[in-house]
C-alpha positions as CSV (number, residue, x, y, z in Angstrom):
1,X,81.8,104.0,107.8
2,X,81.2,106.9,109.8
3,X,78.7,108.6,109.4
4,X,79.5,112.5,109.8
5,X,83.2,113.7,109.0
6,X,83.7,114.9,112.9
7,X,83.3,111.3,113.7
8,X,86.6,111.1,112.0
9,X,88.4,113.6,115.0
10,X,90.1,111.9,117.7
11,X,88.6,112.5,121.1
12,X,89.0,116.2,122.2
13,X,89.9,115.0,126.5
14,X,92.7,112.3,125.0
15,X,94.3,114.7,122.8
16,X,94.6,117.1,125.6
17,X,95.8,114.8,128.1
18,X,98.6,113.5,125.8
19,X,99.7,117.4,125.3
20,X,99.4,118.0,128.8
21,X,101.8,114.6,129.7
22,X,104.3,115.9,126.4
23,X,104.2,119.5,127.9
24,X,106.4,121.0,130.9
25,X,105.0,121.8,133.9
26,X,103.3,125.2,134.0
27,X,102.7,124.9,130.7
28,X,99.1,125.5,129.3
29,X,97.7,125.6,126.1
30,X,94.9,126.8,124.3
31,X,91.2,125.6,123.0
32,X,92.3,126.2,119.8
33,X,95.5,124.8,119.9
34,X,94.5,121.9,121.4
35,X,91.7,121.8,118.4
36,X,94.2,121.8,116.0
37,X,96.4,119.3,117.5
38,X,93.3,116.7,117.3
39,X,92.8,116.9,113.8
40,X,96.4,117.3,112.8
41,X,96.3,114.4,114.9
42,X,93.4,112.9,112.8
43,X,94.8,113.3,110.0
44,X,97.8,111.2,110.5
45,X,96.2,109.0,111.7
46,X,93.9,108.9,109.1
47,X,97.5,109.0,106.3
48,X,98.9,106.2,108.1
49,X,96.1,104.4,107.9
50,X,95.4,104.2,104.5
51,X,98.2,103.8,103.7
52,X,98.6,100.7,105.6
53,X,95.7,99.6,103.5
54,X,97.7,99.7,101.0
55,X,100.4,97.3,102.0
56,X,97.0,94.9,103.0
57,X,95.9,95.6,100.0
58,X,98.5,94.4,97.7
59,X,99.9,92.0,100.2
60,X,95.7,90.5,99.8
61,X,95.4,90.1,103.2
62,X,91.7,91.8,105.1
63,X,93.5,91.8,108.6
64,X,95.9,94.7,108.9
65,X,98.5,94.5,111.8
66,X,100.7,96.2,113.7
67,X,103.7,95.6,110.8
68,X,101.6,97.3,108.5
69,X,101.6,100.6,110.1
70,X,105.2,100.2,110.9
71,X,105.9,99.5,106.8
72,X,103.1,102.3,106.5
73,X,105.3,104.6,108.2
74,X,108.5,103.6,106.4
75,X,106.5,104.2,102.9
76,X,105.0,107.4,103.3
77,X,109.3,108.3,104.5
78,X,108.2,109.2,108.6
79,X,111.8,107.1,109.0
80,X,112.0,108.1,112.3
81,X,108.9,107.1,113.7
82,X,109.8,103.8,112.9
83,X,111.9,102.3,115.7
84,X,110.3,104.0,118.4
85,X,107.1,102.6,117.0
86,X,108.5,99.4,116.7
87,X,109.6,99.2,120.3
88,X,106.0,100.7,121.2
89,X,105.0,97.1,119.4
90,X,107.4,95.0,121.0
91,X,106.5,96.4,124.6
92,X,102.4,95.5,123.4
93,X,103.1,92.4,122.4
94,X,105.1,91.5,125.8
95,X,102.4,92.9,127.9
96,X,99.4,91.1,126.2
97,X,101.5,87.6,126.1
98,X,102.0,88.7,129.9
99,X,98.3,89.3,130.8
100,X,97.4,86.2,128.6
101,X,99.7,84.2,130.7
102,X,98.0,85.8,134.4
103,X,94.4,85.1,132.5
104,X,95.4,81.4,131.5
105,X,96.8,80.9,135.0
106,X,94.2,81.9,136.9
107,X,92.1,80.3,135.2
108,X,93.7,76.6,135.6
109,X,93.7,78.2,139.2
110,X,89.7,78.9,139.4
111,X,89.4,75.0,137.7
112,X,91.9,73.6,140.4
113,X,89.8,74.9,142.9
114,X,86.7,73.7,141.9
115,X,88.0,70.3,141.7
116,X,88.9,70.0,144.6
117,X,85.6,71.8,146.2
118,X,83.2,68.7,144.2
119,X,85.6,66.2,145.6
């Protein structure tokens, strides 16, 4: 677990980058507002994680999955985020699968090249 309370906060640089991407061009945000957003985001992440952990415990499992997070969002009545999160999870799975396939294909090609060189 975290040694200090500050260890539970999201990195300010990451939050700043996300906020800047979401704001229209020419709009700036104060350091105080960035810090407040970072703390609020950290609290939200901890709250959702706690709810998802409860789901995992109730199902007598040890691993927390993306679907557990989506179910937790439903449980804590953040229904408006369920569909976008589901879409993001599917996109992530698709990208991870494509990355794995590409890696496997590259590895197979390297092995084939090594076999040819050995002949």
